[in-house]
KOLTORSE-763403 format. One record per residue: x, z, y of N, C-alpha, C in turn; residue in three letters. Coordinates in steps of 0.2 Angstrom, whole numbers, plus 5000, padded with zeros to 4 digits. Each point is the difference from the previous one (the first is absolute). Example, Ala and Ser with C-alpha at 12.3 -4.5 7.8 and 13.67 -1.06 7.14 Angstrom:
<nodes>
506650394972499650005006500450005006ALA 499849965005500450015006499650035005SER 
</nodes>
This chain:
<nodes>
487350914689499950075001500250044995MET 500250065001500250054995499350034997THR 500050044995499550034998499750055004PRO 499350015002499750055003500350085001GLN 500250014994500250074998500750015004SER 500349965002500750005003499950025007SER 500450045003500050025007500349945005PRO 500349954997500249945005499749934997VAL 499649985005499749924998500449955003ARG 500049954998500349955001499649935001GLN 500149965004499649935001500549965002TRP 500049934995500649965001499549944999ARG 500549945002499849935000499949974991VAL 499449974999500049984993500649974997PRO 500250014994500649974997500049935001PRO 499349955000500149934998500249975006VAL 499850035006500149985008500749985001LEU 500650035000500649955000500149954995PRO 499749994995500149964996499649925003ALA 499550025003499649965002500349965007VAL 500250055003500449985007500549954998LYS 500450034995500649954998499849944998ALA 499650004995499649934998499849965006LEU 499750035005499949965006500449965003GLY 500650055001500749975002500249944996ALA 500050004994500249944997499649954999LEU 499350015001499549955002500149965007VAL 500150045005500349975006500649965000LEU 500450024997500849975000499849934996VAL 499750014994499849944995499649935005ALA 499550045004499649965004500549965006LEU 500450045002500449975006500549954997GLY 500350014993500449954997499549944999LEU 499550004997499549954999499949975007LEU 499850035005499849955006500650005005PHE 500750014999500449995005500149935002ALA 500149964995500249945001500649995004GLY 500049955005500549995006500050075004GLU 499450025002500050055004500150074999ASP 500550045001500150064997499750065003ARG 499649995005499650065004499550034995VAL 499849964996499450044995500450044994GLN 500749975000500350054994500350065004LEU 500249995006500250075004499450045000VAL 499449975003499650055001499750024993LEU 500049984995499850024994500450064998ALA 500849975002500650084998499950035003GLY 499750015006499950055005499450054997LEU 499449954999499450054998500350044993ALA 500449974996500150024993500550065002ALA 500550005003500450045002499650065003ALA 499650005003499550055002499650034995GLY 499749954996499650054994500650034995LEU 500549984999500450034997500350065002LEU 500150015006500150065004499450054999ALA 499349975001499550044999500150034993TRP 500049974995500050014993500750064999ALA 500549985003500650054999499850075003LEU 499650005006499850075002499550044995ARG 499649954996499650034996500350034993ASP 500649974999500450034995500550055002LEU 500250015006500550055003499650055001VAL 499450015004499550055002499349994998ALA 499950004992499449994997499450055002PRO 500350065000499650065003500050005007VAL 499349985003499850005007499850075004ARG 499750044996499850065000500050054996LEU 500250075001500050054994499850075005ALA 499550044998499950065002500150064995ALA 500250055003500250064997499750065004ASP 500150064997499750055005500350035006PRO 500749975002500250005005499849945006GLU 499949954998499849955005500049934996GLY 500249945004499949944997500749965001ILE 500249964997500549955001499849944999THR 500149975005499849915002500649955000VAL 499949944998500649955001499949985007VAL 500650005004500049975007500549955000GLN 499749945003500649955002500149964993GLY 500649984999500149964993499850054993PHE 500550055000499950044995500250075001ALA 500150035007500150075002499450054999ARG 500150044997499550064999500050055005ARG 499450035002499850035006499750064997ARG 500250065001499650064998499650035005ARG 499450014998499550035006499750064997LEU 500150065003499650064998499450015001PRO 499650024998499350005000499850025008TRP 500450055003499850025007500149925005ALA 500349974997500249945005499549944999ALA 499650004995499549954999499450025004VAL 499849975005499450025004499349974997GLU 500149934996499449984999500149964995ALA 499549994993500049954995499449965000ILE 500149945000499349975001500149934997ARG 499449984997499949934998499749955005VAL 500349945002499849975005499749954997GLU 499449965001499749954997499849955005ARG 500349934998499949945004499649954997ARG 499449985002499749934998500249955003THR 500249944997500149945003499849954996ARG 499649945003499849964995499750014994ARG 499850065000499750024994500450034994GLY 500750015002500450044996500150075003ILE 500050064997500150065001500750024999THR 500450015005500750044998500050075002ALA 500350044996500150075000500650025001GLU 500250045005500750025002500150075000THR 500450044997500150065000500650025006LEU 499750045005500350035005500150074999GLU 500750005001500450095001500350005008ILE 499650035003500250025007500550065000ASP 500650005002500450055001500350015006ALA 499449995006500350015006500349945003GLY 500850014999500449955003500149934996GLU 499550004993500149944997499450004996SER 499849944998499549974997500249964994LEU 499850034995500249964993499249984997HIS 500249934998499549954998500249994992LEU 499450004996500149984993499349964998PHE 500149954996499549964998499950014992GLY 499549964997499950014993500750004996ARG 500249935002500649984996500650055002TYR 500050045005500650035001499850084994ASP 499550015000499850074996499849984992LEU 499949944999499749984993499450054998ASP 499550025006499550044998499649995007ALA 499350015000499649995006500250055006PRO 500149985006500350045005499350075000PRO 499549995000499650065000500150044995GLU 500249994994500150044995500750045000GLU 500549975004500750035001499850045007VAL 499649995005499950045005499650074998ALA 499649994995499650064998500650054996ALA 500349964995500750044998500450045004ALA 500249965006500450035005499750065004LEU 499449995002499550065003500150064995GLU 499949984993500050064995500650035000THR 500549974999500650025001500250045007ALA 499949985005500150025006499650085001ARG 499450004998499650055000500250064995ALA 500249984993500350044996500750045002ALA 500349965006500750025003499950065004ALA 499450015003499850045007500150064997ARG 
</nodes>
């Protein structure tokens, strides 16, 4: 996040997350090589899973800022790394959805822009979704 005095606020992926995903990909390949033996299916599956993890880590490096807000509106990452600009007038609702399953509570920030719904978890924002929702509501109120 940028300092609170700045008119632009940004929320990004934690810097350590792409490295953890890349390390996980290496571990998958190592396990695939270790247990492959005569049957190459494990190696292929490990390679595919590792490629998926590396693509996910690459997205974190290419588009680390998932959400930004300024007096005119918000910018969200859509798809792999495309950015979409939403003026405040297009934002219908900002809310935090909480779901508890098997004793674990997950919070998701939802930004409803009418024809599109944008979802962000804690690791997309590097901040609690409740805190980001409050900051977005404050920015939206200040823009009116």
